[in-house]
N, C-alpha and C positions, 0 to 999 in steps of 0.2 A: 906242105907239112914237111917239118923237119926231122930227119930221121939220123938215128946215133951209133953209130959203132957198139958192137958190144964191150968192147975195153972204155969207151966212154962213158957207156950204161954204168958199167962197175965204178968206175971212179966219178959218177956224179951221187951212185947209191952210197959208196963209203963216205964221202962227204956230208952228204944226209943225214948218215946215222950218227958221227962223229961230231956235229955242230951243236951247241948245247942250248941254242935258239931252238923254238916249235916252229916248224916247217909245216905247212899245210897247201897242200895244191888243188886245183879244180879245174873243171875243164869249161867251154865256154859259158854252161848250164848253170853251173854253181854246184856241179856234184863234186864231193870229194874224190882226188883220184890218187893221193901219196898224203900221209903222216908220217913225221919221222919220230923216234922213241921219243923226243923230247916234249914232242904234241902229243903224246900217250901217256907221259905223266903229269903235264900240264891239266890235262884233261880225263885223267885216269880213266880212259878206256882205251883198248887196242886198235891198233894201225886198222884191223877187217873189222871191226865195229864202228870205224866212222869214214870207209871208203867205202861208195855209193851212196851215202846220204848228203845231202843237200847241206851246205854251208848256211848254219845261222845264227848268229852272235848275237845273244842277249845280253844288253850292256845293262840290266840289273833294274833299268828304272822303267819296266816294262814295255819299252822300244826295241824290236828286234829288227837286225842288219839281214838280210838275205842277199846272196851274192847272185 
C-alpha cells in the first residue's frame, strides 16, 4: 500500500480541485472514493452524494458499464 505525507496529500487535493476535467476515483470494488468539483458539475451531484456509491456508467443505449 502506498502512503502519502500530509504535504503530498494537500498538493494532490489542490490539483484535483483545480483541474478542469472531471475526475472520479474508485476502489478495487468499483465504489467511488473521490470526485472533484468538475465531476460535481458534470453530474450535477455533490461529491458526498457520489462517494460510497458504486460506479455505474449508462451510455444511454440501455447498456450500463459497471466498474
